[in-house]
C-alpha positions in Angstrom: -13.3 -71.4 -10.0 -14.6 -74.6 -8.4 -18.2 -73.4 -8.8 -17.7 -72.9 -12.5 -16.0 -76.3 -12.9 -18.9 -78.0 -11.0 -21.4 -76.2 -13.1 -19.7 -77.2 -16.4 -19.5 -80.8 -15.2 -23.2 -80.8 -14.2 -24.2 -79.2 -17.6 -22.1 -81.8 -19.5 -23.6 -84.7 -17.6 -27.2 -83.4 -18.0 -26.7 -82.9 -21.8 -25.3 -86.4 -22.3 -28.3 -87.9 -20.5 -30.7 -85.7 -22.4 -29.2 -86.6 -25.8 -29.1 -90.3 -25.5 -30.3 -92.1 -28.7 -33.2 -93.8 -26.8 -36.5 -92.2 -27.0 -39.4 -93.8 -25.1 -42.8 -92.8 -26.3 -45.2 -92.0 -23.4 -48.2 -92.1 -25.8 -48.2 -95.7 -26.9 -51.9 -95.6 -27.7 -51.1 -92.9 -30.3 -48.6 -95.2 -31.9 -51.1 -98.1 -32.0 -53.8 -95.9 -33.6 -51.6 -94.6 -36.3 -52.5 -95.7 -39.9 -49.4 -94.2 -41.6 -46.1 -94.8 -39.9 -42.4 -95.7 -40.4 -40.5 -98.3 -38.5 -36.7 -98.5 -38.5 -36.8 -102.3 -38.1 -34.0 -104.4 -36.5 -34.3 -108.2 -36.8 -32.9 -108.5 -33.2 -35.7 -106.4 -31.8 -38.5 -108.9 -32.5 -39.1 -111.9 -34.7 -41.9 -110.0 -36.4 -39.3 -108.2 -38.5 -37.9 -111.5 -39.8 -41.4 -112.8 -40.5 -42.2 -109.7 -42.4 -39.3 -110.5 -44.8 -40.6 -114.1 -45.1 -44.0 -112.9 -46.1 -42.6 -110.5 -48.7 -40.0 -113.1 -50.0 -37.0 -110.9 -49.2 -33.8 -112.8 -49.7 -31.2 -112.6 -48.3 -32.6 -111.5 -45.0 -31.7 -108.0 -43.9 -30.6 -107.2 -40.3 -31.9 -103.6 -40.4 -34.2 -101.9 -42.8 -36.9 -99.2 -43.0 -40.6 -100.1 -43.6 -43.3 -97.6 -44.2 -46.9 -98.7 -43.7 -49.9 -96.7 -45.1 -53.3 -98.3 -44.2 -55.3 -95.0 -44.2 -57.5 -95.9 -47.2 -60.7 -97.8 -46.6 -60.0 -99.9 -49.8 -57.7 -102.8 -48.8 -56.2 -102.8 -52.3 -54.9 -99.2 -51.7 -53.1 -100.1 -48.4 -49.4 -100.7 -48.9 -46.0 -101.4 -47.4 -42.8 -99.7 -48.6 -39.7 -101.9 -47.8 -36.2 -100.6 -47.9 -34.4 -97.5 -48.9 -36.6 -94.4 -48.7 -35.3 -93.2 -52.1 -36.1 -96.4 -54.0 -38.3 -98.7 -51.8 -40.0 -101.8 -53.0 -43.8 -101.5 -52.8 -46.0 -104.4 -51.6 -49.7 -104.8 -50.8 -50.7 -104.7 -47.1 -52.6 -108.0 -47.5 -49.4 -109.7 -48.7 -48.4 -109.7 -45.0 -49.8 -112.4 -42.7 -52.4 -111.4 -40.1 -49.8 -111.9 -37.4 -47.3 -109.6 -39.0 -49.9 -106.9 -39.7 -51.2 -107.0 -36.1 -47.6 -106.9 -34.8 -46.7 -103.9 -36.9 -49.8 -101.9 -35.9 -49.3 -102.8 -32.2 -45.6 -102.1 -32.2 -44.8 -99.2 -29.8 -41.0 -99.2 -29.8 -38.9 -96.1 -30.0 -38.1 -96.9 -33.6 -41.8 -96.3 -34.8 -42.6 -92.9 -36.1 -46.1 -91.6 -36.9 -46.3 -90.0 -40.3 -50.0 -89.0 -40.2 
C-alpha cells in the first residue's frame, strides 16, 4: 500500500513539474531566424512592447496583446505587423516600427514567441 502511495505522489509531482506554463526554448537561434512569428506580448516583460504601441499610435496602452510579424517577403512594402485579437487584428506596415523595435522583435527569444513558418 505504501509503495502505491509513493508511486502516486511521485507521478503527481512529476506531472506538475512537466506541465508548468513556462516553456524555455533551447533553440534560440531558430527563434531569431524566424521571419514569420507570433508574440504574446506583455508590457511587463520588456519596454519594447510599450515602444511598439508608441510606434503604432495605440492608445490607451495595452498591458497584454498578441502581435504577429510577417517579414518573409523581399519587398518591404509587403512586410506587416498584425496587432491585437487574432480574429480581427489591426494591420500595420513593418516599416512603421522604429528600427529599435524591429530589431528587438526579431531578436526576442522569450517563451512567448512562436514560429509560424
